[in-house]
C-alpha positions as CSV (number, residue, x, y, z in Angstrom):
1,M,100.9,113.4,-109.0
2,M,100.8,111.4,-112.2
3,F,99.8,108.3,-110.2
4,L,96.9,110.1,-108.6
5,F,95.8,111.4,-112.0
6,L,95.8,107.8,-113.3
7,L,93.7,106.6,-110.4
8,L,91.2,109.4,-111.1
9,L,91.0,108.5,-114.7
10,K,90.5,104.8,-113.7
11,S,87.6,105.7,-111.4
12,L,85.9,108.2,-113.8
13,F,86.2,106.1,-117.0
14,F,85.9,102.6,-115.6
15,L,89.3,101.7,-116.9
16,D,90.1,98.0,-116.5
17,K,93.8,98.6,-116.1
18,F,96.7,100.7,-117.2
19,I,100.3,99.9,-118.1
20,I,103.2,102.3,-118.1
21,N,105.9,101.4,-120.7
22,N,108.8,104.0,-121.0
23,T,107.0,107.2,-122.2
24,N,103.9,105.4,-123.3
25,L,100.9,104.8,-121.1
26,F,98.3,102.2,-122.2
27,F,94.7,102.0,-121.0
28,L,92.4,99.1,-121.6
29,L,88.9,100.6,-121.9
30,F,85.9,98.5,-123.0
31,N,88.4,96.2,-124.8
32,N,89.9,99.1,-126.8
33,I,93.5,100.1,-126.3
34,I,94.0,103.8,-125.7
35,R,97.6,105.0,-125.8
36,Y,98.8,108.1,-123.9
37,N,102.1,109.5,-124.9
38,V,103.6,111.4,-122.0
39,K,106.2,114.1,-122.6
40,I,107.8,116.7,-120.4
41,K,105.4,119.7,-120.1
42,N,103.1,118.1,-122.6
43,F,100.4,115.4,-122.3
44,F,99.3,114.1,-125.7
45,I,96.5,111.5,-126.1
46,Y,96.4,109.0,-129.0
47,M,93.6,106.7,-129.6
48,Y,93.6,103.8,-132.1
49,P,93.4,103.8,-135.0
50,C,96.5,106.0,-135.3
51,W,99.6,106.6,-137.5
52,D,102.9,105.0,-136.6
53,K,106.3,105.8,-138.1
54,K,108.7,102.9,-138.5
55,G,112.1,104.4,-139.6
56,E,111.4,105.7,-143.1
57,N,108.1,103.9,-143.4
58,V,104.7,104.9,-142.2
59,Q,102.0,102.5,-141.0
60,Y,98.5,102.9,-139.8
61,K,97.6,100.9,-136.7
62,L,94.0,99.8,-136.5
63,N,94.5,98.5,-133.0
64,A,97.4,97.5,-130.8
65,N,97.9,94.2,-132.7
66,K,96.7,95.0,-136.2
67,I,98.0,97.3,-139.0
68,A,96.2,98.4,-142.2
69,I,97.0,96.4,-145.3
70,G,95.8,97.4,-148.8
71,W,93.3,100.2,-149.4
72,Q,92.4,102.3,-146.4
73,E,90.1,105.4,-146.3
74,I,91.3,107.9,-143.6
75,D,89.7,111.3,-143.1
76,N,88.0,111.1,-146.5
77,K,91.3,110.4,-148.2
78,W,92.5,107.1,-149.7
79,Y,95.8,105.4,-149.0
80,Y,97.4,102.1,-149.9
81,F,99.5,99.9,-147.6
82,D,101.7,97.1,-148.9
83,E,101.8,93.6,-147.6
84,K,104.1,94.7,-144.8
85,G,101.8,97.5,-143.8
86,N,104.0,100.3,-145.2
87,M,102.2,103.2,-146.8
88,L,102.9,103.8,-150.6
89,T,104.2,107.2,-151.5
90,D,105.1,109.0,-154.8
91,I,104.3,105.9,-156.9
92,W,101.8,104.4,-159.3
93,L,99.8,101.4,-158.3
94,N,98.1,99.0,-160.7
95,D,95.0,97.4,-159.1
96,K,92.5,95.4,-161.0
97,D,93.7,96.8,-164.4
98,N,93.4,100.4,-163.2
99,W,96.3,102.7,-162.4
100,Y,96.3,105.0,-159.4
101,Y,98.9,107.5,-158.2
102,F,99.8,108.2,-154.5
103,D,101.6,111.5,-153.8
104,E,104.5,112.2,-151.5
105,N,102.0,112.2,-148.5
106,G,100.6,108.9,-149.5
107,E,97.3,110.3,-150.6
108,M,95.6,109.0,-153.8
109,I,95.3,111.9,-156.2
110,K,91.9,112.5,-157.9
111,D,90.5,115.0,-160.3
112,E,94.1,116.0,-161.0
113,W,96.8,116.1,-163.6
114,K,100.1,114.3,-162.7
115,Q,103.4,114.9,-164.4
116,F,105.6,111.8,-164.5
117,N,108.8,111.4,-166.4
118,N,108.0,114.6,-168.5
119,D,104.6,113.2,-169.5
120,W,101.2,114.3,-168.2
121,F,98.5,111.9,-167.0
122,Y,95.0,112.5,-165.5
123,C,93.3,110.7,-162.7
124,N,89.5,111.1,-162.3
125,N,87.3,111.5,-159.3
126,D,87.7,107.8,-158.5
127,G,91.5,108.1,-158.7
128,K,91.7,106.0,-161.9
129,M,94.1,107.1,-164.6
130,L,92.2,107.8,-167.8
131,S,93.3,106.6,-171.2
132,S,92.2,106.4,-174.9
133,M,89.8,109.3,-174.5
134,W,89.2,113.0,-174.9
135,L,89.3,115.2,-171.9
136,K,87.8,118.8,-171.8
137,F,89.1,121.6,-169.6
138,G,87.4,125.0,-170.1
139,D,87.3,125.5,-173.8
140,N,90.2,123.2,-174.6
141,W,90.2,119.5,-175.5
142,F,93.1,117.1,-174.6
143,Y,93.6,113.5,-175.8
144,L,95.0,110.8,-173.6
145,D,96.5,107.8,-175.5
146,E,96.3,104.1,-174.6
147,T,99.0,104.4,-172.0
148,G,97.3,107.4,-170.4
149,K,99.8,110.0,-171.6
150,M,98.6,113.3,-172.8
151,V,99.3,113.5,-176.5
152,K,101.4,116.4,-177.8
153,K,102.6,117.5,-181.3
154,R,100.9,114.9,-183.4
155,W,97.8,113.8,-185.3
156,V,95.1,111.7,-183.6
157,K,92.6,109.6,-185.5
158,Y,89.3,109.3,-183.7
159,D,86.0,108.0,-185.1
160,N,87.6,108.0,-188.6
161,K,88.4,111.7,-188.3
162,W,91.8,113.3,-187.9
163,F,92.7,115.9,-185.2
164,Y,95.9,117.7,-184.4
165,I,97.2,118.2,-180.9
166,N,99.6,121.1,-180.3
167,K,102.8,121.0,-178.2
168,N,100.8,122.2,-175.1
169,G,98.4,119.3,-175.4
170,K,95.5,121.3,-176.6
171,M,93.6,120.2,-179.7
172,A,94.0,122.7,-182.6
173,V,90.7,124.3,-183.8
174,D,89.8,126.6,-186.7
175,T,93.4,127.0,-187.9
176,Y,96.1,125.9,-190.4
177,I,98.7,123.4,-189.2
178,S,102.1,123.8,-190.9
179,L,104.2,120.7,-190.9
180,K,107.3,120.0,-193.0
181,G,106.4,122.6,-195.6
182,K,102.8,121.4,-195.9
183,H,99.7,123.2,-194.5
184,Y,96.5,121.5,-193.2
185,Y,93.3,123.0,-192.1
186,V,91.2,121.9,-189.1
187,N,87.7,123.3,-188.6
188,S,86.0,124.7,-185.5
189,K,85.5,121.1,-184.2
190,G,89.2,120.3,-184.7
191,E,88.5,118.0,-187.6
192,L,90.9,117.9,-190.5
193,E,89.2,119.2,-193.7
194,G,90.3,118.3,-197.2
195,G,92.5,115.5,-196.1
196,F,96.3,115.6,-196.0
197,K,96.7,118.1,-198.9
198,K,99.1,120.9,-199.7
199,T,97.8,124.5,-199.8
200,K,98.5,127.4,-202.0
201,D,100.2,130.5,-200.7
202,N,96.9,132.1,-200.1
203,G,95.9,129.3,-197.8
204,N,93.3,127.6,-200.1
205,I,93.5,123.9,-199.9
206,K,94.8,122.2,-203.1
207,N,95.6,118.6,-204.0
């Protein structure tokens, strides 16, 4: 029955030849390899390019003799394959002085926060990790330092002005900051007013 089916396919689709190898069936159609994986009670069809699992590694076959190396866009998602063709997963990649993160499925994250070693990082729509800049979400501002880490619980000097970042990463606004017995005021823009000065009990800034 299977052989008759193959002959029918050969006549209908002008197949040049077919090869049966264990549970895999290969057709050569217009110089493109089409693989048919035959299983009991099931008949699955795979056409190159296709995914291929090698032990714990995952590769992406472009054709029967070529695997993806480097960047590869698949179904509108970006992946990266090392020099052996193995897909990167759960790891940072530095490429042309930019950092990218690939999740456990190998997909490059974008427009997304990533927690790594208890620190938070942000990758933009191009997948690039942002650094040395402010980032606004809703009504809150966050600051990413030169390494890309989201700053927490410290002062940040930017454009010759001082700002305080709370422990949740949000910039403090219109409030007093109490540190080591001293109190500092930041205005509605988050800017320190009055410099680093001690205040009276009533909250008024005093030298």
